[in-house]
N, C-alpha and C positions, 0 to 999 in steps of 0.2 A: 107555683114556684116563683120566688122573687126574681127581679131582673138580674141582680148580681149572681144569684144561684144559677140562673139560666146561662149566663155568660160563662160561669165557672164550669158547668157541665159541657158546654160547647167547646171550651178550651181543652178540657180533659179528653174529649173525643177527637180533637184535632180538626173540628169543623171550621174554627176560626183560630187565628194565631197572630202574634206579633214577632217580627224578626229581630229578636234580641241579639242573636249571635252575629247576624249580618252587619249590625251596627255597632259591633264591639269596639271599634276604634273611637267612636264618639264617647262611649262610656269610659274607656281608658283615659281619654283626654280630660273628661270631667273629673275623674278621680285624681288624676295627676295634679290638676289645677287646685282642687280642694286640699290635697295633701301638701302641696307647696305652700299654700296659704297658712295651713296649720303649723308647718315647720317654721315659717317666717315669724308667726306669732310667738312660738316657743323661743326662737332665737332673739327676737327683739324685746318682747315684753317679759318673757319668762313666766314661770308659774308662781302664783301668789300662795306660798306655803303657809299653812295655818300655824298658830302658836304651838300646836301639838308637836310639830316637827322642828321648830326653832327654839322653843323654850321661852318662858316669860311669865307674865301675870295677866289674869283676866279679872276685871272689876265689873260688878253688876250693881246698878243703882236700883233704888226702890221704884215702884210703879208711878206712872203719871208725872214724869219729869218734864219741866218746861224748857230745859236746856236743849238746844238743837244739836244735831250730829256734828256740824262744823265747829260749834263752840266747844263741845266735848273733845274733839280731836285736838283743838288748839290747847286746851287745858292739859291734856295728857302729854302732848309734846313738850310743853313748857316744864311740866313736872318731872318728866323722865329723860328728856333729851333724845327720845326715839320717836319715830313715826308711829302713830296709833291707828288701829282699825276700830271704828265705832259702828255698831248696828243698833237701830231702834227696833225693839221687839214689839210683839203684838200687844202686850199689856201696857206699853208706854215707857217701859224701863229702857235703859241704855246698857249695852254690853261693850266694854272698852277693853281692847286687847293691846298689850304693849309687849313686844318681843325683846329678848335680851336682858331681862331683869333677874337678879338673884333675890334671895329672901330679904336681906337687909335693905336693898334698894327698893324692893316692892313695898315695904312698910313706909318708907319715906314718900314714895309716889302716892300711896293710899292717903296719907295724911294731907298732902298737898291737893290732891283731887277732891277730897271731901270738903276742904276749905273753899276751893273755887266753885264747887257745885252747891255750896251752902247746905251741906249734909253733916249729920253726926257720923264720925268715922266708923262707928259700930254698925251703921245702916248700909255702909258700902261693902258689899261682899267681895272678897278677894280670894282667888285661887291661883296658886303658883304651879306652873307646869315645867318639868325638866325636859330638856331636849333628848335625853337618852331614850325615853320611852317612844317618842315619835320616830327616832332613828331606827329603833328596833322594829317597829311596825313597818317602816319603809323597806328595810332589808328583807323581812319575811315576805312582804308583798312581791318583791322582785324574785325571790326564790320560788314562791308559789307560781308566779307567772311563767318562769323558765320551765319548771317541772310540768306545768299544764301544757305548754307548747310542745315539749318533747313527747308527752304521752299522746297528745292529739295526732302528731305526725306519725307516731308508731301505729296507733290504732287505725287511722285512715289508710296507711300503707298496707296494713294486713287485711282490713275489711274491704278495701276497694283497690287502690294501687297508688304508687308513689306520686304520680302526676296530680291526682286528686288531693293527696296530702299536701303537696307544694301549693296548690291553688288555695286550699283552705287556710294554710299558714299565711299566705299573702293577704287574704281577706281579713284575717284576724289582726295582723299588723296594721292594715289599712284602717280598721275600725278604732284601734287604740290610738293611733296617731291623730286621727280626726278628733276624737273625743278630748284628748289632752290639749290639742291645739285650740279647740273651742274654749277650754278653761283659761288658756293664756289670753285669748282675744277678749273674752268677756270680763276677765278679772276676778272670777269667783275663787274663793279660797279652796285650796287642796287640803282636805282633812282626811283622817282615817276613814270617814264615811265615803269619801271620794274613791279611795283605794278599793273599798268593798264594792262600790258600784262598778268600777272598771273590771274587777274580776268577775262580777256577776254577768256583765254583758257578753263576755266571751262565750258562755254557754248558750245564750240566746242566738248569737251570731252563728255559732256552729250548728245549731239545730236546723235552721232553714237550709244551710248549705248541705247538710247530710241528707235531708229529705230529697233535694234535687239530685244529688249524687246517687242515691239509692234507685230512683226512677231511671236515671241515665244508665246505671249499671245493668238493670233489668232489660232495658230496651236495646242495648248495644250488644247483647249476647249473640255470638255468631254473626256479627255484623258483616264480616267479609264474605259470607255465603250468599248474600243478596246483592242486587244491583239497582235497587229502587231509591235508597236514601244514602246521603253522605253522613259522616259522623256529626258534622255541625248541624245538619237538619234534624237529626234525632236528638241532639243536645237541646236544640231550640224547642222541640216538642216536649222535652222533659221540663223545661222552665215553664212553658205555657200550661202544661198539665197540672203543675203545683202552684201556679201563680196566685190564684184566689185564696188558696189555703195559706200561703205565706202572708198575703195581705191581711187576711182575717186574724191570723195569729199575732201579727205585729200591731194591728190597731187595738186589739183587746189588751195587749201588754202595755201599749202606750197610754191608754186612757187613764188608768189609775196613777201612772207616773206623772202625766201631765197635771193631774189634780194636785199631787204633792208639790210640783214645781211652781205652777202658776197660782194656785189658790193658797196652798199651805205656805209656800215661801214668798209669794208675791203679795197677796192681799192680806193674809193673816200675820205676816211678818215673822214667821218661824224660820229664821235664817239658816238654822242647822239642817233643815230639810233640803235646802239648795245644794248642799255639799254632795249628797248622794243622788238626788233626783235629776240634776242636770246630767251627770255622767250616765245614768240609766236612760234618760230620754234621748240624748244624742247617740249613745251607743246602740240602742235598739233600732233607731232609724238607720244608722250607718250599717248595722249588721244586716238588716233586711235588704238594703241597697246592694251591699257587696255580694250577698249570696246569689242575687239575680244577675247583676251587671258585671261582676268581677270574677267570682270563683268559677262559674260554669263556662263562660266564654274563654277564660284562661285554660281550663281543661281542654276545651275544643282546640285551642291553638297548639297546646302541647301534644295532644293525641294525633292531630293531622300532620305532624312532622314525621310520624312513623311511616316507613316505606309501604307497609301493607295498606294503610289507610290512604296514603297518597295514590296508590294504584287503584283503590276502590273509588276514590273521587273521580279519577280519570275514566273508569269504566262507566260510572253513573252518568257523567256528562256526555260520554260518547254515545251511550244508549239513548239518551234524551235527544241528542242531535240527530241520531239516525231515525228515531221515531218522528221527529219534526220534519225531516226531509222526505220521508216516505208518505206520511199521512197528513201533512199540513200542520197547522197549529197543534201544540201539545194538548191532548184531551180529545182530539177528533177521531182517532183511530182505535184499533183494538188494543194497542199497547198503552193506551192513555193511563191506565191505572199504574203501570210500572213507571211511566215517564213523569208523572206529576210529582213535583217536589212537595215535601211535607209541610212547608211553611206558608202556603198560599191556598186560599179558597176552601170550599168544602172538600172533605177528604175522600179521595178515591171514588168519585162519582162519575160513571161513564156518561158520555154526552147523549142527548136525545137523538142526535143524528145517527149515531152508531146503533142505537136500539131500533130506530126506524128502519134501517137497512135490514136488520135481522128479521123483523116482522114481515117485511115485504118479500124477502127471499123465501120465508116459510110459506107464504101464500102461493108463490109461483110453483113451489114444489107440490 
C-alpha cells in the first residue's frame, strides 16, 4: 500500500487525526480575510466584463503580425475613441476588442485600423456583438444560480437537516465570492464561459460537502445515548475519515483544469480558455477548502447550541474528569476506552499497564 493510502486508511479507522474542528476559529479567520480581500477587489477594480456583455466589435488580424499589443491598443483607441482590449493569440494574430460600437461606427474603425496596421481591410476580420445577447445570458445565469441555491437548501434540509443546509449554503456563497473576487484582482475578462465555469464549480463544491455530511449523519445517530464523544469530536472524525478521498478527488479534477489554464491559456496563447479555466481552478480549490474548513465546523457550531448536545458535552467532560481523578492520566484505568477523546492518538487502545494487572491477577487466582 502506498504511503498516502496507508495514511488514508489510518485516518478512516481513527488511528490518527487532525483537529480541524478544534481550530475552526483559525479557518474562519482565514476565510473572512480572503473574502474581504475578494470583496475589496470587486468594489475597487470591478469585473472586466467581456464584449459579449457590453456590446461592440471584435477585429482579428491575419497571422504573424509584427505589431505589438501596445501599438494595436493605441491604434484602436485613436480609431474608435474607446479603450481597447488586445490579445496576442497563439498563431501570432491579434484579437482587438472595442466596446460600445454600432455597425456604422465599426466599419469606420475597421478601415482606420487596417490603414494603421498596413493591412488590406478585407483581411481584417470584424464581428459585431450586440449587448442584448450578453445581458440575456447574465440574467439567465442569475436565475439559474438562484434556483440552484433554493433546490440545494431544500434537498439538504430534507436529506439531512436545516443546519447542514445552512452550512452548505454559506460554503457555496464563500466559493462564489472568492472566485469572482479573483477575477477582479487578476483582471481576467468575465465572459459567458466564465459564467458556465461558476455554475459548474457549485456541483463540485457541494459534492465534497455532502460526502462529509453523510458520514457525519451516520456516526451521530443516537449520539445522546453515549457518553464517550462530543458532537464536535465525531464531526472531526467524519472530516478525517473522508479527507484523503476529498484530496484525491480535488487533485484529479484540478490537473486537467490546470493544463487548460497554464498551458492552453498561458503558453499556447488560447485566451478564450482562461475565461472558463480560471473560474474552474479557483472554484475547485475553494470548494475543497470550504467543505473541510467551513461547512462541517459550522455545522458543529450550530449543533452544539442545542440543549441536548450541550448536556451531552457536559456529561462527556464530567466522565473524563472523573476517570482522570480516579485512575490517574486518561488511558491508565479500566475506563480509558470511554474516556479517550476521538481526536488524539491511536483509537481506543487500552494501556499495557492495565493489561499487565489483569494477567497478574489471573496468576494469583
